[in-house]
C-alpha positions as CSV (number, residue, x, y, z in Angstrom):
1,M,-2.9,-9.0,-8.2
2,H,0.0,-7.3,-10.1
3,R,0.3,-3.6,-10.5
4,T,2.9,-0.9,-11.2
5,W,2.9,2.1,-9.0
6,P,4.3,5.4,-10.0
7,A,3.1,7.0,-6.7
8,I,2.3,6.6,-2.9
9,L,2.9,7.9,1.0
10,L,1.8,8.3,4.7
11,A,3.7,10.2,7.4
12,L,2.8,12.5,10.3
13,I,5.0,15.2,11.8
14,S,4.3,16.4,15.3
15,A,5.9,19.1,17.4
16,C,6.0,19.8,21.1
17,T,5.6,23.5,20.6
18,S,2.8,25.4,18.9
19,V,3.8,26.8,15.6
20,P,1.6,28.5,13.0
21,Q,0.9,26.4,10.0
22,T,2.1,27.7,6.7
23,E,0.7,27.2,3.2
24,S,2.0,24.1,1.5
25,T,4.4,24.8,-1.3
26,V,2.4,22.5,-3.6
27,K,-1.3,22.2,-4.3
28,V,-3.2,19.4,-6.1
29,Y,-6.6,20.1,-7.7
30,N,-9.0,18.7,-10.3
31,L,-8.3,15.1,-9.2
32,R,-10.0,12.5,-11.4
33,Q,-9.5,8.7,-11.3
34,G,-10.7,5.7,-13.2
35,L,-9.9,3.4,-16.1
36,L,-7.3,4.7,-18.6
37,R,-6.6,4.2,-22.2
38,L,-3.7,5.4,-24.4
39,Q,-5.0,7.5,-27.3
40,A,-3.6,7.6,-30.8
41,D,-1.8,10.8,-30.1
42,G,0.1,9.1,-27.2
43,Q,-1.8,10.9,-24.4
44,W,-3.6,9.1,-21.6
45,S,-7.3,9.7,-21.0
46,I,-9.8,8.5,-18.4
47,Y,-12.7,6.8,-20.1
48,A,-14.6,5.5,-17.1
49,E,-14.4,7.5,-13.9
50,G,-14.7,5.8,-10.5
51,D,-12.9,3.9,-7.8
52,N,-14.5,0.5,-7.8
53,F,-14.0,-1.8,-10.8
54,L,-14.3,-5.4,-11.9
55,H,-11.1,-6.4,-13.6
56,Q,-11.5,-6.3,-17.4
57,D,-8.6,-6.2,-19.7
58,N,-8.5,-2.9,-21.5
59,G,-5.0,-3.1,-23.1
60,T,-1.7,-4.8,-22.9
61,C,1.2,-4.0,-20.5
62,L,4.8,-4.7,-20.3
63,A,5.2,-6.4,-16.8
64,A,8.7,-7.4,-15.8
65,G,9.8,-7.6,-19.4
66,K,6.8,-9.6,-20.6
67,T,3.8,-8.3,-22.6
68,T,0.5,-9.4,-21.0
69,P,-3.2,-8.4,-21.1
70,C,-4.1,-6.0,-18.3
71,M,-6.4,-3.4,-17.0
72,W,-5.1,0.2,-17.0
73,F,-6.3,2.5,-14.2
74,G,-4.9,5.7,-12.7
75,V,-5.3,9.3,-11.6
76,A,-5.1,12.6,-13.3
77,F,-4.7,15.9,-11.6
78,E,-3.3,19.4,-11.9
79,F,-0.8,21.0,-9.6
80,S,0.8,24.3,-8.7
81,A,4.1,24.5,-6.8
82,N,6.6,27.1,-5.5
83,A,9.6,25.3,-7.0
84,E,10.6,23.9,-10.4
85,T,11.0,20.5,-8.9
86,T,8.7,19.1,-6.2
87,N,9.2,15.6,-4.7
88,L,6.2,13.8,-3.3
89,T,6.6,10.8,-1.0
90,C,3.7,8.4,-1.6
91,N,2.5,5.4,0.4
92,A,0.3,2.8,-1.1
93,T,-1.4,0.2,1.1
94,F,-3.0,-3.0,-0.3
95,S,-5.8,-4.9,1.4
96,E,-4.6,-8.1,-0.3
97,P,-1.0,-9.3,-0.8
98,T,0.0,-7.6,-4.1
99,D,3.0,-8.0,-6.5
100,V,4.4,-4.6,-7.3
101,I,5.8,-4.8,-10.9
102,T,7.2,-2.2,-13.3
103,P,7.6,-2.7,-17.0
104,R,11.2,-3.8,-16.3
105,E,11.2,-5.7,-13.0
106,V,9.4,-7.2,-10.0
107,L,9.8,-4.8,-7.1
108,A,8.0,-6.7,-4.4
109,V,6.0,-10.0,-4.1
110,K,2.9,-10.2,-2.0
111,A,3.5,-6.7,-0.5
112,R,1.0,-5.0,1.7
113,R,2.7,-1.6,1.2
114,D,4.8,0.3,-1.3
115,I,6.5,3.6,-0.8
116,S,7.7,5.7,-3.7
117,T,9.1,9.2,-4.3
118,L,7.7,11.0,-7.3
119,E,8.8,14.2,-8.9
120,L,6.6,16.9,-10.2
121,R,8.4,19.1,-12.7
122,G,7.6,22.8,-13.3
123,R,5.6,25.3,-11.2
124,S,2.3,24.0,-12.6
125,G,1.1,21.2,-14.8
126,K,-1.1,18.3,-15.5
127,V,-0.2,14.7,-14.4
128,F,-1.4,11.2,-15.2
129,W,-0.2,8.4,-13.0
130,Q,-0.9,5.1,-14.6
131,G,-1.2,1.7,-12.9
132,Y,-2.2,-1.6,-14.2
133,N,-3.7,-4.8,-12.9
134,V,-2.9,-8.2,-14.3
135,A,-5.4,-10.9,-13.4
136,D,-3.9,-13.7,-11.3
137,G,-7.0,-15.7,-10.3
138,T,-7.5,-14.0,-6.9
139,V,-11.2,-13.0,-6.5
140,N,-11.0,-11.1,-3.2
141,P,-11.5,-7.4,-3.8
142,N,-8.1,-5.6,-3.5
143,R,-8.3,-2.0,-2.1
144,I,-5.4,0.2,-3.0
145,A,-5.2,3.3,-0.8
146,V,-2.6,6.0,-1.7
147,V,-1.6,9.0,0.3
148,C,1.1,11.4,-1.0
149,E,2.9,14.0,1.2
150,H,5.2,16.9,0.6
151,E,7.3,18.4,3.5
152,G,5.2,16.3,6.0
153,R,1.8,17.5,4.7
154,E,-0.7,15.4,2.9
155,I,-1.1,16.7,-0.6
156,L,-3.1,13.9,-2.4
157,R,-5.2,10.9,-1.4
158,Y,-7.1,8.4,-3.6
159,A,-8.1,4.8,-3.5
160,F,-9.2,2.0,-6.0
161,T,-10.9,-1.3,-5.4
162,I,-10.4,-3.9,-8.1
163,T,-12.1,-7.3,-8.1
164,E,-11.4,-10.1,-10.5
165,Q,-14.4,-11.8,-12.0
166,R,-14.9,-15.5,-11.2
């Protein structure tokens, strides 16, 4: 399965001493996920919410410089932050070997994990993170689990399962 990932992470921080936990400097809320489409006004919208889908082409994608039919999916959320720029480290794990591809290049072939750093701009806002799946004949369900952290604290978690039809 081929997909592009604009976000993903997993990390735990432990200390030998007991320190009071402080509020995180970024909060994510109103998380929605599902199949996406690009509207005429250039904005993304979720038209089918969920986390378990059969692969069905719902658009075209630019994958490693080539236009190809694909299935767009992703997450939408709102955030508030204490800084103008907030970096999230995100870790995606794949249940099946997965090619990680952007519109311009192939980042990894048959990967089981992808780590990315993503930037949230502004002290609040709305975000759409898009991914796409290009059918490659693999019919095993592929579960994509994503965990994003900021300053060692989990901020966001979501997962998708995509299965190609026989």
